[in-house]
Structure formats: structure tokens, C-alpha cells
N, C-alpha and C positions, 0 to 999 in steps of 0.2 A: 524199082526203088520202093523201099518200105516207108511207112509213115514216119518211123523213127529216124531214118536216113534223111528224109525230107526236112524234118525239123532241125536236125543237126546242121544241115547245109543252108538253112534259111538265112537270108541276108538281113542284117539288123535294120536296114532301111525298110524292108518288106514287113518285118515285125512291127515297126512303128507305124507303117501304112495300115496294117490290120487293126492295130489298136485305135487309130484314128477313124477308121471305117466303122468299127463297133461303137465308138463314142458318138459320132455324128449321125450314124444310121444311113450313110451314103458313101459311095465310092468316090475317088478323086474326080471322076468325070461327071459326077452329079447323080448317077443312077442310085436308086434306093437299094439298100442292103436287105435281102429277104430274111425272114426269121431263121430259115435253114442256114443261110450264109453266115449270119450273125453267130449262130450256135457253133458252126464249124470254125469260124475265125477266133472265137473265144477259146475253143478247145486247143487250137494251134498256139494262141498267145500264152495260155497257161502252161502248155507242155514245153514251149520254147523257154519260158522263164525258168522252169524246173531244170531242163537239160543244160542251160547255159549259166546256171548258178547265179541268176540275177538275185541280188540281196532281197530278203523277204520284205524289207521296208520299201522296196521299189516295185514290188509286184502289184499287178491288178487285184483290187479287192482287199489290199492290206488295210487293217484297222490298227491305228496306234492308240492304244488305251492309256498311254502315259503322257500324251501330249496335252497341255492345257491351252485353253483359249479357242473360241470360235468353232465349235464342232457339235455334233449331236451328243446327247447325254447317253452314256453307257448304262449297262444293267445295275451298276453299283452307284449310279448318279455321279460318276466321274466323267470328266469331259473326254470325248473320244474324237479322233479325226479318222474319217474313212477315205482311203486313197483309191479312187476308182480307176482312172485311166491315164493319169499323167505322172 
């Protein structure tokens, strides 16, 4: 099975679990996620989102530069919201 086929068949629950492991830095059983595992998980999550046409606004790392209120200041001093893993 190729990496592409693996991502195509990845269960949405596993995708969510990978996102949570990246966010928390640990697996569901409490073991620490290593740097290499985190990198591999992030690659799989990003690839999954692309392959499964997840809307851009729902993807990991999405920055909404048009949203006002409670976010980091953008390069043009406009309010920005960064969507990390939820």
C-alpha cells in the first residue's frame, strides 16, 4: 500500500486522533509523542485535509485575516485569528 492509498483510506476518527495527539503532545494512552512522530502525524493530517477536500477554513494552520475580535495582530494591523488544531 502506498502512502497516498493509506491517506485515502484513513478513517476520520483516526484523523481526529492524530490531530489531538499533535495538539496535546501525547497519545490516548498517555505516552509522549516524539518529535519524529509529531512530524509524521502533521504530514499525514495535512495530506488528509488536502486529499479529502476539507474546506480551507477548517484546516490545521488556517489563518482568518478577515475575522475581527480577539486574535493576534496581522501584518497590516488587522485582527487575525489563527486556527491551529480544532
